[in-house]
C-alpha positions as CSV (number, residue, x, y, z in Angstrom):
1,M,2.6,-19.8,-23.3
2,V,5.5,-17.4,-22.6
3,L,6.3,-17.0,-18.9
4,Y,8.1,-13.9,-17.8
5,T,9.9,-13.1,-14.5
6,M,8.5,-10.3,-12.5
7,L,11.5,-8.2,-13.4
8,E,10.9,-8.8,-17.1
9,K,7.2,-8.0,-16.8
10,Y,7.4,-4.9,-14.5
11,G,11.0,-3.8,-14.4
12,P,13.5,-2.4,-14.4
13,Y,12.4,0.3,-11.9
14,A,9.8,0.0,-9.1
15,L,8.6,3.0,-7.2
16,I,7.6,2.6,-3.5
17,A,5.8,5.3,-1.6
18,G,6.1,5.0,2.1
19,A,9.3,3.0,2.0
20,S,11.4,3.9,5.0
21,E,10.3,1.1,7.4
22,G,7.7,-1.6,8.0
23,L,5.7,-2.8,5.0
24,G,7.3,-0.4,2.5
25,A,10.7,-1.5,3.5
26,A,9.6,-5.1,3.1
27,Y,8.4,-4.4,-0.4
28,A,11.8,-2.8,-1.2
29,E,13.6,-5.8,0.1
30,S,11.5,-8.3,-1.9
31,L,11.8,-6.3,-5.1
32,A,15.6,-5.7,-4.7
33,G,16.0,-9.4,-4.2
34,R,14.3,-9.9,-7.6
35,G,16.7,-7.4,-9.2
36,F,14.5,-4.3,-9.4
37,N,16.1,-0.9,-9.3
38,L,14.2,1.1,-6.7
39,V,12.9,4.7,-6.3
40,L,12.1,5.0,-2.6
41,L,9.8,7.7,-1.2
42,A,9.1,8.7,2.3
43,R,8.5,11.8,4.4
44,R,11.5,11.4,6.8
45,K,14.7,11.9,4.8
46,E,17.2,10.6,7.3
47,K,15.3,7.4,8.0
48,L,14.8,6.8,4.3
49,E,18.5,7.3,3.4
50,A,19.6,5.1,6.3
51,F,17.4,2.3,5.2
52,A,18.5,2.7,1.5
53,A,22.2,2.5,2.7
54,E,21.5,-0.8,4.5
55,L,19.6,-2.2,1.5
56,G,22.5,-1.1,-0.8
57,K,24.9,-3.3,1.2
58,K,22.8,-6.4,0.5
59,Y,21.7,-5.9,-3.2
60,S,23.5,-4.7,-6.3
61,V,20.6,-2.6,-7.6
62,E,20.2,1.1,-8.2
63,L,18.6,2.9,-5.2
64,V,17.2,6.4,-5.6
65,T,15.6,8.2,-2.6
66,H,13.3,11.2,-2.5
67,A,12.0,12.8,0.7
68,V,8.4,13.5,-0.3
69,D,5.3,14.1,1.8
70,M,2.5,12.2,0.0
71,G,0.0,14.6,1.5
72,D,1.5,17.5,-0.4
73,L,0.1,17.4,-3.9
74,E,2.4,20.0,-5.3
75,A,5.5,18.1,-3.9
76,V,4.2,14.9,-5.4
77,K,3.7,16.5,-8.8
78,A,7.1,18.1,-8.7
79,F,8.8,14.8,-7.8
80,A,7.0,13.0,-10.7
81,G,8.0,15.7,-13.1
82,S,11.7,15.3,-12.1
83,L,11.7,11.5,-12.7
84,N,14.2,10.5,-15.4
85,V,13.6,6.7,-15.2
86,Q,10.8,4.5,-16.4
87,I,8.6,3.2,-13.5
88,G,7.3,-0.3,-14.3
89,L,5.8,-1.0,-10.9
90,L,4.2,1.3,-8.4
91,V,3.6,0.3,-4.8
92,Y,1.5,2.9,-2.9
93,N,2.1,2.0,0.7
94,A,2.1,5.5,2.3
95,A,-0.7,5.9,4.8
96,Y,-1.9,8.1,7.7
97,A,-4.0,6.4,10.4
98,P,-4.8,8.6,13.4
99,V,-6.6,6.5,16.1
100,G,-9.5,8.0,18.1
101,L,-13.1,8.9,18.1
102,F,-14.0,10.9,15.0
103,K,-15.3,13.8,17.1
104,D,-12.0,14.0,18.9
105,L,-9.8,14.2,15.9
106,E,-8.6,17.6,14.7
107,E,-9.7,18.9,11.3
108,E,-6.1,18.9,10.2
109,Q,-5.9,15.1,10.9
110,L,-9.0,14.4,9.0
111,M,-7.8,16.3,6.0
112,R,-4.5,14.6,6.1
113,I,-6.2,11.2,5.9
114,A,-7.8,12.3,2.7
115,A,-4.6,13.8,1.4
116,V,-2.3,10.9,2.0
117,N,-4.6,7.9,1.7
118,V,-7.0,9.1,-1.1
119,R,-5.5,12.0,-3.0
120,G,-2.0,10.6,-2.8
121,P,-2.7,7.3,-4.6
122,L,-4.9,9.0,-7.1
123,A,-2.3,11.5,-8.0
124,L,0.8,9.3,-8.1
125,T,-0.9,6.5,-10.0
126,R,-2.2,9.0,-12.6
127,L,1.3,10.5,-12.9
128,V,3.1,7.3,-13.6
129,L,0.5,5.6,-15.8
130,P,1.2,7.4,-19.1
131,K,4.7,5.8,-19.4
132,M,3.4,2.4,-18.5
133,I,0.7,2.7,-21.1
134,E,3.2,3.8,-23.7
135,R,5.4,0.7,-22.9
136,G,2.3,-1.6,-22.9
137,K,3.2,-3.1,-19.5
138,G,3.3,-2.3,-15.8
139,G,1.9,-2.9,-12.4
140,V,0.2,-1.0,-9.6
141,I,-0.2,-2.2,-6.0
142,L,-2.5,-0.2,-3.7
143,M,-2.6,-1.0,0.0
144,S,-6.1,-1.4,1.3
145,S,-7.0,-3.0,4.7
146,L,-9.5,-5.4,6.3
147,A,-10.5,-2.3,8.3
148,G,-12.0,-1.0,5.1
149,T,-14.3,-4.0,4.7
150,Q,-16.9,-2.3,6.9
151,G,-17.1,0.7,9.2
152,S,-14.4,0.7,11.8
153,P,-15.0,2.8,15.0
154,R,-11.9,4.7,16.2
155,L,-10.5,4.3,12.7
156,A,-13.5,5.6,10.8
157,G,-11.7,8.0,8.4
158,Y,-8.8,5.7,7.8
159,A,-11.1,2.7,7.2
160,A,-13.1,4.7,4.7
161,S,-10.0,5.7,2.9
162,K,-8.9,2.0,2.6
163,A,-12.3,1.1,1.2
164,F,-11.7,3.8,-1.4
165,N,-8.4,2.2,-2.4
166,A,-9.9,-1.3,-2.9
167,I,-12.7,0.1,-5.1
168,L,-10.2,2.2,-7.0
169,A,-8.1,-0.8,-7.7
170,E,-11.1,-2.8,-9.0
171,G,-12.0,-0.1,-11.5
172,L,-8.4,0.3,-12.7
173,W,-7.9,-3.4,-12.9
174,E,-10.6,-3.6,-15.6
175,E,-9.7,-0.3,-17.3
176,L,-6.0,-1.1,-17.7
177,K,-6.1,-4.7,-18.6
178,P,-6.1,-3.9,-22.4
179,C,-3.0,-1.7,-21.8
180,G,-1.0,-4.6,-20.4
181,I,-1.1,-3.1,-16.8
182,D,-1.9,-5.2,-13.8
183,V,-3.6,-3.6,-10.8
184,I,-4.2,-5.1,-7.3
185,A,-5.4,-3.9,-3.9
186,S,-3.9,-5.8,-1.0
187,C,-6.5,-5.9,1.8
188,A,-4.1,-6.8,4.6
189,G,-5.1,-7.5,8.2
190,A,-2.9,-6.6,11.1
191,I,0.8,-6.2,10.2
192,L,3.7,-6.2,12.6
193,T,4.9,-2.7,11.7
194,P,6.4,-0.2,14.1
195,G,3.1,1.8,14.0
196,Y,1.0,-1.3,14.8
197,N,3.3,-2.3,17.7
198,Q,2.8,1.2,19.2
199,A,-1.0,1.2,18.8
200,Q,-1.8,-2.4,19.8
201,A,-0.5,-4.2,22.8
202,A,-1.6,-7.8,21.8
203,R,-1.5,-9.4,18.4
204,A,-4.8,-9.8,16.5
205,P,-5.6,-13.2,15.0
206,G,-4.0,-13.5,11.5
207,T,-1.3,-11.0,12.2
208,L,1.5,-11.2,9.6
209,S,5.0,-9.9,9.3
210,P,5.6,-7.1,6.7
211,A,7.8,-9.5,4.7
212,Q,4.9,-12.0,4.5
213,V,2.4,-9.4,3.3
214,A,4.8,-8.0,0.7
215,E,5.8,-11.4,-0.7
216,K,2.3,-12.7,-0.8
217,T,1.0,-9.6,-2.5
218,L,3.7,-9.5,-5.1
219,K,3.0,-13.1,-6.0
220,A,-0.7,-12.3,-6.4
221,L,-0.2,-9.4,-8.8
222,G,-1.8,-10.1,-12.1
223,K,-4.2,-12.7,-10.7
224,G,-7.1,-10.5,-9.7
225,P,-8.1,-7.0,-8.5
226,V,-8.2,-7.7,-4.7
227,F,-6.0,-9.9,-2.6
228,V,-6.1,-10.8,1.1
229,P,-2.8,-12.0,2.5
230,G,-3.2,-14.9,5.0
231,G,-5.7,-17.7,5.4
232,I,-7.3,-16.4,8.6
233,N,-7.7,-12.9,7.0
234,K,-9.3,-14.4,3.9
235,L,-11.8,-16.2,6.1
236,A,-12.4,-13.0,8.2
237,R,-13.1,-10.9,5.1
238,F,-15.4,-13.5,3.6
239,F,-17.4,-13.7,6.9
240,L,-17.5,-9.9,7.4
241,M,-18.6,-9.2,3.8
242,R,-20.7,-12.2,2.8
243,L,-22.1,-13.9,5.9
244,A,-22.3,-11.4,8.8
245,P,-25.1,-8.8,9.0
246,R,-23.6,-5.4,8.4
247,K,-24.4,-4.2,12.0
248,F,-22.7,-7.3,13.4
249,A,-19.6,-6.8,11.3
250,I,-19.3,-3.3,12.5
251,K,-19.6,-4.4,16.1
252,I,-16.9,-7.0,15.6
253,M,-14.6,-4.4,14.2
254,S,-15.5,-2.1,17.1
255,A,-14.4,-4.7,19.6
256,N,-11.1,-5.2,17.8
257,T,-10.3,-1.5,17.6
258,R,-11.3,-0.6,21.2
259,S,-7.8,-1.3,22.6
260,L,-6.0,0.8,20.0
261,N,-4.0,3.7,21.4
């Protein structure tokens, strides 16, 4: 049996959407440490370029940045058309998660959930796949969430979009295996990102750092279609999906999201 390094299997370039901070930045750090050249996408140009500059001081890899709003389909297509490197690994981490009762959210917010969290991964994955298929190897990581395991009050639209990503990954995992492409959805629990720290005052059980989630997910790529980082989170997902009545699972999630700002 021939064993390949991650760089040999998925390199030389990885594309990370939502890469300027938090989990996306942690993926960039983990992959740069493995020798990947990186194409980093985020909406905020200054923040993205500042992060890339710091990363460049630590790792001798090529770093390319593009300011792209993943909710803007035409901008995503234009970016993909301008790519002149072969992407061997895609990490779709961009997300939009407005907190609040569904009735209180603006129509624009709801449409942006669909644009960034659903249309974005569909479009970007479809745009980079042909070259992966041509090479006969590649990898796709889609970020899902434990919130998408069941209905999540005060995060209803976001949770639904994360359920979509898990199901999408499962279908692509089977479809793309014959093409040599690995697909995984990372169903993470609470992550200590800047956004989480602003929305939640206290840490939820099983909370992990961005670096832990990124590293665990990368190591799980190629081993199955869905991965849950962290032992407590694995138990929580098993309980919510397999053991708890659906109504009870929703009530548990409602209790957990009640304190979100």
